[in-house]
C-alpha positions in Angstrom: 92.8 112.0 54.3 91.0 108.9 53.2 94.0 106.7 53.9 94.5 108.3 57.3 90.9 107.5 58.3 91.3 103.9 57.0 94.4 103.6 59.1 92.7 104.9 62.3 89.8 102.5 61.8 92.2 99.6 61.1 94.2 100.4 64.3 91.0 100.7 66.3 89.8 97.3 65.1 93.2 95.8 65.9 93.0 97.2 69.5 89.5 95.8 70.0 90.5 92.4 68.8 93.7 92.4 70.9 91.6 93.3 74.0 89.2 90.4 73.4 92.0 88.0 72.8 93.8 89.3 75.8 90.7 88.7 78.0 90.4 85.2 76.8 94.1 84.5 77.3 94.0 85.9 80.8 90.9 84.0 81.8 89.4 87.3 82.8 85.8 88.0 83.7 86.1 91.2 81.7 85.1 91.3 78.0 88.1 93.6 77.2 91.5 93.2 78.9 94.9 94.5 77.7 96.8 93.7 80.8 98.5 90.5 79.4 100.2 92.7 76.8 101.3 95.3 79.3 102.8 92.4 81.4 105.1 91.5 78.5 106.9 94.8 78.8 108.1 95.5 82.3 108.8 99.2 81.7 105.0 99.7 81.2 104.1 98.3 84.6 103.0 100.7 87.3 105.2 100.9 90.3 103.5 99.7 93.5 102.7 102.7 95.7 102.1 102.6 99.4 99.5 100.1 100.5 96.3 102.1 101.1 94.3 99.8 103.2 91.2 101.0 105.1 93.0 100.3 108.3 95.3 103.2 107.8 92.5 105.7 108.1 90.9 106.6 111.4 87.1 106.4 111.4 86.7 107.2 115.1 84.8 110.4 114.3 82.2 108.4 112.2 81.2 106.0 115.0 77.5 105.7 115.4 75.5 103.3 117.6 72.7 101.5 116.0 70.4 99.4 118.2 68.9 96.8 116.0 65.8 94.9 116.9 66.1 91.3 117.8 64.8 88.7 115.4 61.0 88.3 116.0 60.6 91.8 117.4 59.4 94.8 115.4 61.9 97.6 115.1 60.4 100.7 116.8 61.9 103.0 114.2 59.6 101.4 111.6 56.3 102.0 113.5 54.1 104.9 112.6 53.0 105.8 116.1 56.1 104.8 118.1 
């Protein structure tokens, strides 16, 4: 059991170091990044699904009209006594 736990700890340390090195190699803003390693093996890549852009969804039922105050004017919604 002791050897098994040592192996798990060793593997965990290896993954952490690989993530830190991968982040530096990829010039990533993240501290931990394994994507450079997954790009080496094309069968691990995700297949691109349909492009889910916000323009595909209708937001017509969420339309609200907001009348904002002009610069230099006080917004009537902020006054205590309207």
